[in-house]
C-alpha positions, 0 to 999 in steps of 0.5 A, spaced: 819 517 080 817 523 075 820 523 068 818 529 065 818 529 057 820 534 052 819 535 045 825 536 040 825 540 034 826 533 031 819 530 030 822 523 031 825 524 037 823 525 044 827 527 051 826 524 057 828 527 063 829 522 069 830 528 075 837 525 076 844 524 072 844 519 066 851 520 064 857 522 069 862 524 063 861 525 056 855 522 052 853 516 048 849 515 042 846 508 041 843 508 033 841 500 033 840 494 038 846 491 036 850 496 040 845 496 045 849 490 049 853 496 053 847 498 057 841 495 060 837 501 059 839 501 052 837 494 051 830 495 055 829 500 050 831 497 043 827 491 046 821 496 045 818 495 038 819 502 034 825 505 038 830 506 033 835 510 036 837 512 044 842 518 046 844 518 053 846 526 055 848 528 062 841 528 065 836 526 059 835 520 055 833 522 047 829 516 044 828 516 037 822 512 034 821 509 027 817 513 022 811 508 021 810 508 029 806 513 033 808 517 040 802 516 043 803 509 043 810 508 044 811 514 050 808 510 055 812 504 054 818 508 054 817 512 060 815 505 064 822 502 061 826 508 064 823 508 070 823 501 071 831 502 070 832 507 075 828 504 080 832 498 079 839 501 081 842 498 075 848 502 072 847 505 065 853 501 063 855 494 064 861 494 067 864 490 061 862 495 056 867 498 051 865 505 052 869 511 051 865 517 053 864 521 047 867 527 049 873 528 044 873 523 038 879 524 033 880 531 031 884 534 025 887 541 024 893 544 023 898 545 029 898 553 026 891 553 027 891 551 035 889 558 037 883 558 032 881 552 034 881 553 042 876 559 041 872 555 036 871 549 041 870 554 047 864 558 043 861 551 042 862 549 049 859 555 052 854 558 047 852 552 042 853 546 046 848 548 052 842 550 047 843 543 043 842 539 049 836 543 051 833 539 044 835 532 046 842 532 043 850 534 043 855 537 038 862 535 038 868 539 034 871 534 029 876 538 025 878 545 022 881 546 015 881 551 010 876 555 014 871 550 014 869 547 021 867 540 021 862 538 026 858 532 029 851 532 031 848 527 036 842 525 039 835 528 036 840 533 032 842 527 028 837 526 022 833 533 025 830 536 019 832 543 022 839 541 024 842 544 017 838 551 019 841 550 025 849 549 023 848 554 017 844 560 020 846 559 027 852 556 029 856 558 023 854 565 023 856 565 031 863 562 029 863 567 023 862 573 028 867 571 033 872 568 029 875 571 023 878 565 020 871 561 020 868 561 013 863 555 013 861 550 018 859 543 015 856 536 019 860 530 019 
């Protein structure tokens, strides 16, 4: 089994591509060892000293390290844990995991804005989400109120030094160009 790795714009996060499906629906972000019990792979990764976050995408795993740790020391052990998990045939999630794919958390918007929101979601799904996934993360629409689009950044995008620039220069400009009702974009 060959696992590719890619850097992300977030220097604290690496993207691991095992060459097979990881999540079949939605994404899952685990921000601490106390929440890792729902996934054998997450438990293995959090057992490694220095791992502070895990994000499962459709075909990748983003791992965030603690600030004081070094990728040169941590990367080989992460690769080993991922390889061991997939070669074992163990499921990604435990059968008793109380997991709901993060495809649509609670959203807020006025009923009159339904058409605008549908256009915003379509633009996010077709233009933004693929680019963000390439960087080891995900983005979710959370709401629209008084011209402001509210988005949640996940995976390597959460806490990334360039996430504000991505939101303001990239996503905000794209949405404002195609949807005149959009005035700004904010992260939740």
